[in-house]
C-alpha positions in Angstrom: 1.5 20.4 178.0 -2.3 19.9 178.2 -2.5 18.1 174.8 -4.2 14.8 174.4 -4.6 14.6 170.6 -2.5 15.8 167.7 -3.6 15.5 164.1 -0.8 15.4 161.6 -2.0 16.0 158.0 0.6 14.4 155.8 2.8 11.6 157.2 5.8 11.9 154.9 9.3 13.0 155.7 8.3 16.2 157.5 5.0 15.3 159.2 6.0 11.8 159.9 9.3 12.8 161.4 7.5 15.4 163.6 5.1 12.7 164.8 7.8 10.1 165.3 10.1 12.5 167.2 7.3 13.4 169.6 6.5 9.8 170.3 10.1 9.0 170.8 10.3 11.9 173.3 7.6 10.4 175.4 4.5 12.3 174.3 1.7 10.4 175.9 -1.2 11.6 173.9 -2.6 10.2 170.6 -1.1 11.3 167.3 -3.5 10.7 164.4 -2.0 10.8 160.9 -4.2 11.9 158.0 -3.1 10.0 154.9 -4.2 9.6 151.3 -3.4 5.9 151.2 -4.8 4.0 154.2 -2.4 1.1 153.7 0.5 3.5 154.0 -1.1 4.9 157.1 -1.4 1.4 158.7 2.2 0.9 157.9 3.1 4.1 159.7 1.2 2.8 162.7 3.0 -0.5 162.6 6.3 1.4 162.4 5.4 3.4 165.5 5.4 6.7 163.6 1.8 7.5 164.6 -0.9 6.0 166.8 -3.8 6.0 164.4 -4.3 6.6 160.7 -7.3 7.9 158.7 -8.2 9.3 155.4 -10.9 11.4 157.0 -9.3 14.8 157.8 -12.5 16.3 159.2 -12.9 13.5 161.7 -9.3 13.7 162.9 -9.2 17.5 162.9 -12.5 17.8 164.7 -11.2 16.2 167.9 -7.6 17.5 167.8 -5.9 19.9 170.2 -3.2 20.6 167.7 -3.5 20.3 163.9 -0.1 20.1 162.0 -0.3 20.6 158.3 2.7 19.0 156.6 1.7 19.0 152.9 3.0 20.7 149.8 2.5 24.5 149.7 -0.1 24.5 147.0 -2.1 21.9 148.9 -2.3 24.0 152.1 -5.4 26.0 151.2 -7.3 22.8 150.4 -6.5 21.4 153.8 -7.4 24.6 155.6 -10.8 24.6 153.8 -11.4 21.0 154.9 -10.6 21.6 158.6 -12.3 25.1 158.9 -15.8 23.8 159.6 -14.7 21.3 162.3 -11.7 22.9 164.1 -12.5 23.7 167.7 -12.1 27.3 169.0 -9.2 26.4 171.3 -7.4 24.0 168.9 -4.1 25.2 167.5 -3.4 25.1 163.8 0.2 25.1 162.7 2.1 24.0 159.7 5.6 23.0 158.4 5.5 24.8 155.0 8.6 26.4 153.5 6.8 29.7 152.7 4.9 31.7 155.3 3.0 34.6 153.8 0.8 32.5 151.4 -0.1 30.2 154.3 -1.0 33.1 156.5 -3.2 34.6 153.7 -4.9 31.3 153.2 -5.5 30.9 157.0 -7.0 34.4 157.1 -9.4 33.4 154.3 -10.4 30.0 155.7 -10.1 29.8 159.4 -12.5 31.3 162.0 -10.0 31.6 164.9 -6.8 33.3 163.8 -5.7 33.7 167.4 -4.8 30.0 167.4 -2.8 29.9 164.2 1.0 29.5 164.6 2.8 29.2 161.2 6.1 27.4 161.3 8.9 26.0 159.3 11.5 23.4 160.3 14.9 24.1 158.6 15.6 20.4 158.1 15.1 17.8 155.4 16.4 15.2 153.1 16.4 14.5 149.4 14.3 11.4 150.1 10.6 11.8 150.7 7.6 9.7 151.9 7.1 7.4 154.9 10.4 5.5 154.0 12.4 8.7 154.8 10.8 9.4 158.2 13.5 10.0 160.8 12.9 10.7 164.5 16.2 12.5 164.7 15.5 14.8 161.7 15.0 18.0 163.8 17.7 17.4 166.4 19.7 20.6 166.8 18.0 22.1 163.7 16.4 25.6 163.7 12.6 25.7 163.7 11.2 29.1 162.6 7.8 30.3 163.9 6.1 33.3 162.4 3.0 34.0 164.5 0.4 36.5 163.5 -0.1 39.7 165.6 -3.3 38.2 166.9 -1.9 34.8 167.8 -2.2 34.0 171.5 1.0 33.8 173.3 0.1 30.5 174.9 -0.5 29.0 171.5 3.0 30.1 170.4 4.6 28.7 173.6 2.8 25.3 173.1 3.9 24.9 169.5 7.4 25.9 170.6 7.3 23.2 173.3 6.3 20.6 170.8 9.1 21.4 168.5 11.6 21.5 171.4 10.5 18.0 172.2 11.6 16.9 168.7 15.1 18.3 169.5 14.6 21.5 167.4 15.9 25.0 168.3 13.0 27.4 168.0 13.3 31.0 166.8 10.5 33.6 166.3 10.8 35.8 163.2 8.4 37.8 160.9 6.8 36.2 157.8 8.5 38.7 155.5 11.9 38.1 157.0 11.4 34.3 156.7 10.3 34.3 153.1 13.1 36.7 152.0 15.8 34.8 153.9 14.8 31.4 152.8 14.5 32.5 149.2 18.2 33.4 149.3 19.6 30.6 151.4 17.4 27.6 150.5 15.1 28.2 147.5 17.7 29.8 145.3 20.3 27.0 145.8 17.8 24.4 144.9 16.8 26.3 141.8 20.5 26.6 140.8 21.1 22.9 141.4 18.1 21.9 139.3 19.1 24.3 136.6 22.8 23.2 136.6 21.9 19.5 136.3 19.2 20.2 133.7 21.7 22.2 131.7 24.1 19.2 131.6 21.4 16.8 130.5 21.2 18.6 127.2 24.9 18.0 126.3 25.9 15.1 124.1 28.7 14.0 126.4 26.4 13.8 129.4 27.5 10.2 130.4 31.1 11.3 130.4 30.3 14.4 132.4 28.6 12.5 135.2 31.2 9.7 135.1 34.0 12.1 135.9 32.1 14.3 138.3 34.2 15.4 141.2 33.1 15.7 144.8 32.1 19.3 144.4 29.7 18.5 141.7 28.2 15.7 143.7 27.9 17.9 146.8 26.2 20.7 145.0 24.0 18.6 142.7 22.8 16.5 145.6 19.9 18.9 146.3 18.7 18.5 142.8 17.5 15.0 144.0 14.8 16.8 146.0 11.1 16.2 145.7 10.0 18.0 142.6 6.4 18.8 143.5 7.4 20.3 146.8 10.0 22.5 145.1 7.6 23.5 142.4 5.2 24.6 145.0 7.8 26.5 147.0 9.0 28.5 144.0 5.4 29.4 143.0 4.3 30.2 146.5 7.4 32.4 147.2 7.7 33.6 143.6 8.5 37.3 144.3 11.3 36.6 146.7 12.7 33.7 144.6 12.6 35.9 141.5 14.4 38.7 143.4 17.1 36.2 144.6 17.6 34.9 141.1 17.9 38.4 139.7 20.6 39.3 142.3 22.4 36.1 141.5 22.3 36.8 137.8 23.9 40.2 138.4 26.8 38.7 140.4 27.2 35.8 137.9 27.5 38.4 135.1 30.4 40.0 136.9 32.2 36.7 137.0 31.3 35.9 133.4 32.7 39.3 132.3 35.9 38.9 134.3 36.5 35.5 132.6 35.8 36.9 129.2 38.2 39.8 129.7 40.9 37.7 131.5 40.5 39.8 134.6 42.2 37.6 137.2 42.3 40.2 140.0 38.5 40.6 139.7 38.0 36.8 139.9 40.3 36.5 142.9 38.5 39.4 144.6 35.1 37.9 144.2 36.2 34.4 145.1 38.1 35.6 148.2 35.1 37.7 149.3 32.8 34.8 149.0 35.1 32.4 150.8 35.6 34.8 153.7 31.9 35.4 154.1 31.2 31.7 154.0 33.9 30.9 156.6 32.8 33.8 158.9 29.1 32.9 159.0 29.1 29.1 158.6 32.6 28.1 159.6 35.8 27.3 157.7 36.3 23.9 156.2 39.5 21.9 156.9 42.1 22.7 154.2 45.4 21.0 153.7 
């Protein structure tokens, strides 16, 4: 790869892990992290996550061959506006945001060279965030979805693919619409449900007892309610149409179960539960059962 300088805007879990994985893989160029807190940036340098740190996004982006935006969704446009005056014609702009259509719309509004824009989304993460959560193995064997524009140069897509593959990721190319609809159902909706479930329990008087006796299933499902709140707020608002549709579909299915319980309809409950279990086992794999 003919890349000597990568600018990573946001050196938290996602951007920091991207940079650290590249460095661990033997990337010989310079990775500059754009940070809000310069002391945190210096710490990232000391930890070997990045090579250089700066708060000056224009200075870093102006000399970069690749600019990776790894910031909350509602901050993407601001960063695109900042890099637009300085990004070089051959530089590649990519991102790691969880929603693609809004990023693409903002890129079309802000950037002068759309043929070098390669939107992306790594399907990996943790409940922890920030520099402390950075993990060079985060993307190993995880899917990385790229959603290039029709005008995106093929070589730009291949270069971004190669970078992600160096992190250990498995790259797939899909359309932005497919991405946003699929992730609304498989990622965004489960997080909304987890947040809603835990928030519901916090309003009950016996909350301490509820959490004290929580079984493994509750801990497993509620785990994602420990996610970073600003990030998930931005995801829901950025992908609001698809998330709203996913919630509506879930409400319809939940009503079927609610009605079956109210009416004592055991066969209906068993039918729904069996159908769900078989679908889960078929597409994800069965769990070990005694």
